[in-house]
N, C-alpha and C positions, 0 to 999 in steps of 0.2 A: 579329177585326184588320181595319180596313180595309184594302180591293184597292188605292184609287190614292193612297197618300203615300207610296211608295218616292221613295228619293233614293241619286242616285250624286254623289259630288264628289270631285276628283281636286285632288293637291298635292305640295307638295314637302316632306319631314320639315325642321325649320330644330329649331335647337337639339341637347341633348342628349338621347339615348335611356336612360330610365331600366327597368331594370329589376331585381325584390325575388319574393321567395316570402312570400304569409300565409299563414299556419296557419290554415283552420278548420275546426271540430271535430278537431283535431289530425291536420290531412290537407294537404300542403304545399298552396296553390293560385297558379302561377306567373302575372302579371300584368307587363305591359309597357307603359309610358305614352311616348307622342312628340307632340309637338305643329308639325301641321302646317300650311302655309299655302296660299290658296286664293283665286284672283283673282274679285272678282264678276263677274257677268254684263258680258255688251256693254252697250257706250256709260257705263260706270263704269268707273272708275279706282280704286274702293277695295280693299285685297286684306284679305280675309280670314281668323284664324286661327282653328283647330279642334282643341280636343285630344280623341287619340283613345287609346285606352284594350282591349288587347287581354289573355284571360285565354284559361288553359288550355296547350293543345297550340298554340293557334295562337301564344299569347305566345313561348314555347319557338321556336319555329320564326322567328316575325319575328324574332327575337333574333338569330338565326343572318345572319339576312341582310338586312336591313339596316342603314343608314349615314345618317348627316348628308347632307342629300343627295337621297337616296334621292326618288325619285317614287311613290306609293305612290294607288288608288282604293278608297276603303268606302263599302258599301253599307248602308241603313237603311231605316230608317222613322221616322217624326215621329208 
């Protein structure tokens, strides 16, 4: 994995939060799907949407604490 492709975005959850449990190889795998809106860079007035999916124990924790309008920060890599 490259070292310089880290990304962190911050935004507000819009819309409904969808929580469900998948059955993979007869084992339950909880997942949570939210849609967050982020502001574009300075000088740009566009607002962009990003779908975020949580899996496993993180999905269970997020489902208990997040609601519509919550601000979250997502870190990852490209």
